[in-house]
C-alpha positions as CSV (number, residue, x, y, z in Angstrom):
1,X,81.9,-5.2,63.4
2,X,80.5,-7.6,65.8
3,X,80.6,-11.5,65.5
4,X,76.6,-11.7,65.5
5,X,76.5,-8.9,62.8
6,X,79.3,-11.0,60.9
7,X,77.3,-14.1,60.8
8,X,74.6,-12.2,59.6
9,X,75.7,-10.4,57.2
10,X,77.2,-13.6,55.4
11,X,74.0,-15.5,55.7
12,X,71.9,-16.1,53.0
13,X,68.4,-14.7,52.9
14,X,67.0,-16.7,50.4
15,X,68.1,-19.9,51.5
16,X,65.1,-22.3,51.4
17,X,64.4,-24.6,54.6
18,X,64.0,-27.5,51.8
19,X,66.6,-30.0,51.8
20,X,67.5,-31.6,48.3
21,X,65.8,-34.8,49.5
22,X,62.6,-33.0,50.5
23,X,62.5,-31.0,47.1
24,X,62.3,-34.6,45.4
25,X,59.5,-35.6,47.3
26,X,57.9,-32.4,46.8
27,X,58.3,-32.5,43.3
28,X,56.6,-36.2,43.3
29,X,53.9,-34.8,45.0
30,X,53.3,-32.1,43.1
31,X,53.3,-34.6,39.8
32,X,50.8,-37.0,41.8
33,X,48.4,-34.2,42.5
34,X,48.4,-32.9,38.8
35,X,48.2,-37.0,37.8
36,X,45.3,-37.3,40.1
37,X,43.6,-34.5,38.5
38,X,43.7,-36.4,35.4
39,X,42.3,-39.8,36.8
40,X,39.7,-37.8,38.2
41,X,38.7,-36.0,35.2
42,X,38.7,-39.5,33.3
43,X,36.8,-41.1,36.0
44,X,34.2,-38.3,36.3
45,X,33.6,-38.2,32.7
46,X,33.4,-42.2,32.9
47,X,30.5,-41.3,35.5
48,X,29.0,-38.8,33.3
49,X,28.5,-40.5,30.2
50,X,27.3,-43.9,31.9
51,X,24.4,-41.8,33.5
52,X,23.6,-40.2,30.7
53,X,23.2,-43.7,28.4
54,X,20.3,-45.4,28.1
55,X,21.5,-48.4,26.7
56,X,24.9,-48.7,29.0
57,X,25.4,-52.4,29.3
58,X,26.3,-54.0,33.2
59,X,29.6,-54.3,33.0
60,X,29.8,-57.7,34.8
61,X,27.8,-59.1,31.8
62,X,31.1,-58.2,29.4
63,X,34.3,-57.6,31.8
64,X,36.3,-60.5,33.6
65,X,35.6,-59.9,36.8
66,X,37.3,-62.8,38.1
67,X,40.3,-62.2,35.7
68,X,40.7,-58.3,37.1
69,X,40.2,-58.9,40.9
70,X,43.6,-61.5,40.2
71,X,45.1,-58.3,38.7
72,X,43.9,-56.1,41.8
73,X,45.3,-58.5,44.2
74,X,48.7,-58.7,42.5
75,X,49.0,-54.6,42.1
76,X,48.3,-54.8,46.1
77,X,50.9,-57.2,46.7
78,X,53.5,-55.1,45.0
79,X,52.4,-52.2,47.2
80,X,53.7,-54.6,49.9
81,X,56.7,-55.8,48.3
82,X,57.7,-51.9,47.8
83,X,57.1,-51.2,51.3
84,X,59.6,-54.4,52.3
85,X,61.8,-52.9,50.2
86,X,62.2,-49.7,51.4
87,X,62.3,-50.8,54.9
88,X,65.2,-53.2,54.0
89,X,67.5,-50.6,52.6
90,X,66.5,-48.5,55.4
91,X,67.8,-51.2,58.1
92,X,71.0,-51.5,55.3
93,X,69.9,-54.4,53.6
94,X,70.9,-53.9,50.0
95,X,69.8,-57.2,48.8
96,X,67.1,-57.1,50.5
97,X,66.3,-53.7,48.9
98,X,66.6,-55.4,45.1
99,X,65.2,-58.6,45.8
100,X,61.8,-56.6,46.7
101,X,62.1,-54.5,44.3
102,X,62.4,-56.9,41.5
103,X,59.4,-58.5,43.0
104,X,57.7,-55.6,42.6
105,X,58.6,-55.0,39.0
106,X,57.8,-58.9,38.1
107,X,54.4,-58.1,39.6
108,X,54.0,-55.1,37.7
109,X,55.2,-56.9,34.6
110,X,52.8,-59.9,35.2
111,X,50.0,-57.4,35.5
112,X,50.8,-55.6,32.1
113,X,50.4,-59.0,30.9
114,X,47.4,-60.0,32.0
115,X,45.6,-56.5,31.2
116,X,47.2,-57.6,27.6
117,X,45.4,-61.1,27.5
118,X,42.1,-59.1,28.9
119,X,42.5,-56.7,25.6
120,X,42.7,-59.2,23.3
121,X,40.1,-61.1,24.6
122,X,38.0,-58.8,24.9
123,X,38.2,-57.5,21.3
124,X,38.3,-60.6,19.7
125,X,36.1,-62.9,21.9
126,X,34.0,-60.3,23.7
127,X,33.4,-57.9,20.4
128,X,34.4,-54.7,22.3
129,X,36.6,-52.1,20.4
130,X,37.3,-48.7,20.8
131,X,34.3,-47.8,18.5
132,X,31.4,-50.6,19.5
133,X,30.5,-52.9,22.2
134,X,28.8,-55.5,20.3
135,X,27.2,-53.1,17.8
136,X,25.4,-51.1,20.1
137,X,27.3,-48.7,22.4
138,X,30.5,-46.9,21.2
139,X,30.9,-45.2,24.4
140,X,31.4,-48.2,27.0
141,X,34.5,-49.5,24.7
142,X,36.1,-46.1,24.6
143,X,35.9,-45.4,28.0
144,X,37.2,-48.3,28.7
145,X,40.2,-48.5,26.8
146,X,41.2,-44.9,27.7
147,X,41.0,-45.7,31.3
148,X,42.7,-49.0,31.4
149,X,45.4,-47.9,29.2
150,X,45.9,-44.6,30.6
151,X,46.6,-46.4,33.8
152,X,48.5,-49.2,32.1
153,X,50.8,-46.8,30.7
154,X,51.4,-45.5,34.1
155,X,52.4,-48.8,35.3
156,X,54.7,-49.6,32.4
157,X,56.4,-46.3,33.2
158,X,56.8,-47.4,37.2
159,X,57.9,-51.0,36.1
160,X,61.1,-49.0,34.2
161,X,61.1,-46.7,36.8
162,X,61.7,-49.2,39.5
163,X,64.0,-51.2,37.4
164,X,66.2,-48.2,37.2
165,X,66.0,-47.7,40.9
166,X,66.7,-51.6,41.7
167,X,69.8,-51.5,38.9
168,X,71.1,-48.9,41.0
169,X,70.5,-50.3,44.4
170,X,72.7,-53.3,43.1
171,X,75.7,-50.7,42.3
172,X,75.5,-49.9,46.1
173,X,74.2,-46.5,45.7
174,X,71.6,-46.9,48.2
175,X,72.4,-46.6,52.1
176,X,70.4,-46.8,55.1
177,X,71.0,-43.2,55.2
178,X,70.5,-42.1,51.8
179,X,67.6,-43.8,50.1
180,X,65.5,-40.7,49.0
181,X,65.0,-41.7,45.4
182,X,63.7,-45.2,46.8
183,X,61.3,-43.6,48.8
184,X,60.2,-41.3,46.2
185,X,59.7,-44.0,43.9
186,X,57.3,-46.0,46.3
187,X,55.5,-43.0,46.1
188,X,54.5,-42.9,42.7
189,X,53.9,-47.0,42.9
190,X,51.5,-46.6,45.7
191,X,49.7,-44.1,43.9
192,X,49.7,-46.3,40.8
193,X,48.1,-49.0,42.8
194,X,45.3,-46.8,44.6
195,X,44.3,-45.2,41.2
196,X,43.6,-48.9,40.0
197,X,41.6,-50.2,42.9
198,X,39.0,-46.9,41.9
199,X,39.1,-48.0,38.2
200,X,38.8,-51.5,39.2
201,X,35.5,-50.5,41.5
202,X,33.8,-47.6,39.4
203,X,34.5,-49.5,35.9
204,X,34.4,-53.0,36.7
205,X,32.1,-53.5,40.0
206,X,29.1,-50.8,39.8
């Protein structure tokens, strides 16, 4: 048997061209596509219900646009700190990675705190609940809390996720050559931020 034939006989014909790193990214992208469909369905349902309801309230008259604008700006800032954290570890700066990840975590936690404040204010001062809006329109309250609550669950998951990545970074797990998990976590966080911008636009502003 020739040398070339021997090499071919030992080759694995089913070997995947994907590396473990690219498998992780592919898995996250598949998850995000499915999640985007979930949010897309919720937003489409919101739009359909709004168009079909003759007494749908003007969101600006009910919701705190100023507070939500601050929340939106805060999430945009956390996307910047996430990018800075990934850039830091790619340059071998582990303390920088941990510092920027913790800033992202704090920003996400502040967002959740402001959202809890908003919900409490709407339910106790604004008269908005899951079943009614000033006793007139139950659809607005239901769709509002479902959409923002579903997104809030994603923010909470992202905060826990990034906190775990930050703890691993403190233990020296990531290096300039090995930081794929940080990039994957960043994909999730940027997706959460993008979805909030869509919710802010369609639910609060329009």
